[in-house]
C-alpha positions in Angstrom: -8.9 -60.8 -66.8 -11.6 -61.4 -64.2 -8.9 -61.5 -61.5 -7.6 -58.1 -62.6 -11.1 -56.6 -62.6 -11.6 -57.9 -59.0 -8.3 -56.4 -58.0 -9.2 -53.1 -59.5 -12.5 -53.2 -57.8 -10.9 -54.0 -54.5 -8.4 -51.2 -55.0 -11.1 -48.8 -55.8 -13.0 -49.9 -52.7 -9.9 -49.4 -50.6 -9.3 -46.0 -52.2 -12.9 -44.9 -51.5 -12.5 -46.1 -47.9 -9.2 -44.2 -47.6 -10.7 -41.1 -49.0 -13.7 -41.3 -46.6 -11.2 -41.8 -43.8 -9.2 -38.7 -44.9 -12.3 -36.6 -45.0 -13.2 -37.8 -41.5 -9.8 -37.0 -40.2 -9.8 -33.6 -41.9 -13.1 -32.8 -40.2 -11.8 -34.1 -36.9 -8.6 -31.9 -37.3 -10.7 -28.9 -38.2 -13.0 -29.5 -35.2 -9.9 -29.6 -33.0 -8.6 -26.4 -34.5 -11.9 -24.7 -33.9 -11.9 -26.0 -30.3 -8.4 -24.6 -29.8 -9.4 -21.3 -31.3 -12.4 -21.2 -29.0 -10.2 -22.0 -26.0 -7.8 -19.3 -27.0 -10.6 -16.8 -27.4 -11.9 -17.8 -24.0 -8.4 -17.4 -22.4 -8.0 -14.0 -24.1 -11.5 -13.0 -22.8 -10.6 -14.1 -19.3 -7.3 -12.2 -19.4 -9.1 -9.1 -20.8 -11.5 -9.2 -17.9 -8.7 -9.5 -15.4 -6.9 -6.6 -17.0 -10.1 -4.5 -16.9 -10.4 -5.2 -13.2 -6.8 -4.2 -12.6 -7.3 -1.0 -14.6 -10.4 -0.2 -12.6 -8.5 -0.8 -9.3 -5.7 1.4 -10.5 -8.1 4.2 -11.4 -9.7 3.9 -8.0 -6.3 4.1 -6.3 -5.3 7.0 -8.5 -8.5 8.9 -7.6 -7.8 8.2 -3.9 -4.3 9.4 -4.2 -5.4 12.6 -6.0 -7.9 13.3 -3.2 -5.2 12.7 -0.6 -2.8 14.9 -2.5 -5.5 17.6 -2.6 -6.0 17.3 1.1 -2.3 17.5 1.8 -1.9 20.5 -0.5 -4.7 22.3 1.3 -3.2 21.4 4.7 0.2 22.7 3.5 -1.3 26.0 2.4 -2.8 26.3 5.8 0.5 25.6 7.5 2.3 28.2 5.2 -0.3 30.8 6.1 0.1 30.0 9.8 3.9 30.2 9.6 3.7 33.5 7.8 1.3 34.8 10.4 3.6 33.6 13.2 6.6 35.2 11.5 4.7 38.5 11.2 3.8 38.4 14.9 7.4 37.6 15.8 8.7 40.4 13.6 6.3 42.8 15.3 8.1 42.1 18.6 11.6 43.6 18.8 13.0 40.5 20.6 11.3 38.4 17.9 12.8 40.4 15.1 16.3 39.7 16.5 15.5 36.0 16.9 14.2 35.8 13.3 17.4 37.4 12.0 19.5 35.0 14.1 17.7 32.0 12.8 17.9 33.2 9.2 21.7 33.4 9.6 21.8 29.8 10.7 
């Protein structure tokens, strides 16, 4: 009977040790999961910062292109006005009117 009691006590001690070990491992696993989540959040944060920089660069490029487009549009309007003025001057001249009609046929 004494031997059975000793075995039971030893088994209980082993069970308690095993339970403490399980708790320790669970805490370790949870710590690793938190660390992984923290790393994931850090990675996402870095990627978001890079994306934000890229968006800012695109916006800057878009603004530059809009400005350039505006300048080209203004220049084109000036050229159209100049061509219209030249055509009017050409049509005022009899020889120029003939030349204009010939070029229009081509």
